N, C-alpha and C positions, 0 to 999 in steps of 0.2 A: 100374982104379978099384975101390977096396975097397967092398964092399957092407955097409951097416949094417942089421942086422936088429933090428926091434923086437919084443919079446915082450910078449904081454899081461901087464898089470900083475898081474893076479890069479894068473898062473901062477908068478910068482917072489916074490909077497908072502909074507913070513913071518907067522906068527901074530901076532907083535908088530906088524908093519906093518898087518895087518888091523885090529888094535885101535886103532892110531894114526889110521888113515883114518876109521874109524867115529867116533872121538871128535871129530875135526875136523869131520866132516859134521854131527854132532849139535850141536856148538857153533855152527856157522853157521846151522842152522835155528833154534836158540834165539834168535840175534841178530835174524834176520828177523822172528820172531814177536814179539819184544819191541819192535822198531821203534826202539830207542834205542841200538844198539851204536855207530854212527858218531857222532862228536862233534858233527856238524852237525844231527842229527835232533832234532826237538822231542819233548818228552814227550807222551804221549797226553792229550787233553782230556777232562775229566770233565763230562758233560752232565747229571749227576744233578740239579744245582740248577736248570738251565734247564728240565728236564722235570718239575719238582715239580708236584704237583696244584695247581689254581687256588685251592683253599681255603687253601693254605699261603702263597701269594704275593699274594692279593688285598689291595688297599688298603682300609683301613677307611673307611666313609662318613663324610663331614664332618657333625658335629652341626649341627642347625638353629641359625641365628643368633638371639640373644636379641632380643626386641622392643625397639624404640627406647624410651628413657625418655619418660615422660609428664609434662609440666609445665603445670599450669593456673594457676600464680601469676604468670608473667612476661607482660608486654605482648607480644602476638604480632605486632607490626608496628612498623616505623619511622615516625616522624612524617610523612615525605613520602608514605608509603603507607597512611595511616590510612583506615579504611573510612568511607564517607560515604553519605548518602541524597541522591540527586539530586532537587532540587526542581523543575527546569524540564522534566522529561520527562513525557509523557502517562502516566497510570496504566495498569497492565497486570496481567494474571494471569501466573503463572509460565510457563505453557506457551507462549503466543505469544511472550513475550519471549525465552525460551531457544531456541525454534525459529528466531527471527530472527537471534540473535547466533551460534548454533552452526552453522546450516545443516543440522541434522539434521531431515529432513522427516518428522516424526511428528506426528499429530494425535490428539486425544482427551485425556481426563483424565490427569493426571500419574501416577496410580496404575497406568495401563495401559502406560506407556512401556517399562518393562523387558521385559514380555512381547512387546510389538509389535516391539521391536528385535531379538528373538532370531533371526529369519530374514532380517533386513535389514542390521543394522549389527554391527560388532565390539563385543563387551562384555567387560569384565574387572573384576577386583577392585582394580585399581591405577589411580590417577589419572594424567592427562596433560593438559597445556595444550590447551584446545579440546574436551575431553570434557565430558560432561554427568553430573553426580552425581544419582542417583535415590534419593530417600528414600521410605519407605513408612510408613504409619500416622501421617501428619501430621494431628494433632488426633484422628483416629480411623482404624480399619483400612480404611475405604472411600475414604480420600483419600491423596494422595501429594504430593510436591513435587520439582521439577526445578530445577537451577541450573547455570550455565555456569562451568567451571573456568578461571579466568584464569591461574593460576600455581601450580606445585607448589613450596612453600618447603622442605619436608623430608619425611622418611618419615612424619611425624605431622601435618604442617601444610600446608594449601593455602589459596588465596584464590579466592573465587567472586564472580560477579555474579548477582543474581537479582531477582525481582519479587514483591511482595505477601507477603513474609515476615511483615510486621507487620500484615497484613490490611487495609492501606489502599491497595493498588494501587501502592505506592511502588517505585522502582527503587533498589536498593542495590548498590554496587560496592566491590571490594577487601575483601570480608567474610571474615575468617578462619574456617576450619572445621578442627577438630582431631579426629584419630582417637583415640577413647577405648576401642577394642576391646582386650581382653586380649592378643590375638595380633598386634596391629598389622596387621590385614587389612582395615581400613576397613569393617567391618561395623556399627560404631556410631560416631556422630559427635556433636559438640556445635558449635553455631553461635554466633559472637560476637554479642552483643546491643548494637547500636550506641547506642541511647538511654541505656542504663545503663552502657556501658563495661565489660562483664564477659562471661564465658562464660555462655550460657544454661544454666539448671539441668537441662534435659531432654536425655537422650541419645536420638538418633533412630536407628532401624534403617535401614541403607542396603542397597539391592539391589546397587549397584555403579556402574560407569561405562560410559556408551555413548560410543564413539569415532566420529568422523566419517568412517568408512571403510566403504563398502558391501560386503557379502558377495557381491553379484552383479557386482562390478567397476565399477559406476557411481560417479561422483563425487558427493559431496554438494554441493548448490547452496544458497547463502545466499539464502533467499527474501526477505530484506529488500531485495535489489537493491544 
């Protein structure tokens, strides 16, 4: 059997061979470094955009919505929902009437209701059916008025039931109340004058709305039974 002897490649490489081998090795390393020599490889991903500072990619805040338009010329109700003064109801002050129909168990003068509700009931600047609208400065700064929100018609208009608005102990229902505040935040309102059939000329300051949800988790009980 003939013996085949292998000689180390470096022992017989010519200078030209050394140059060719080095060139091939360098080319291969360059391909690996680039990562794109083989046709199936994908090009490197540029993460520069994804890692851009937050100040360059943050979405601009949405500008505040414009207040809803205010219209004091149109009749604020349909004929079937016209406000009326109920003649067959016992006369009442605003506080006991609203306490009975809302179930919000607060006693004392209407001017104290907003402060009393602070630790007992949910309060907000937005109306909801079943909430109580609290006005301050009714006639003078030492008096207030409360009314029951029957329905919210729009962002500017609601309907209330209340007592003694005309100082005769009368019960009035379906009474329109319009928000006349510049920012549409229900901080100023005008009340429909039923006998005259127009908006009352005075704008009343509003504390806000008391909602029939107890902060201590208890349920409000309608004390009228």
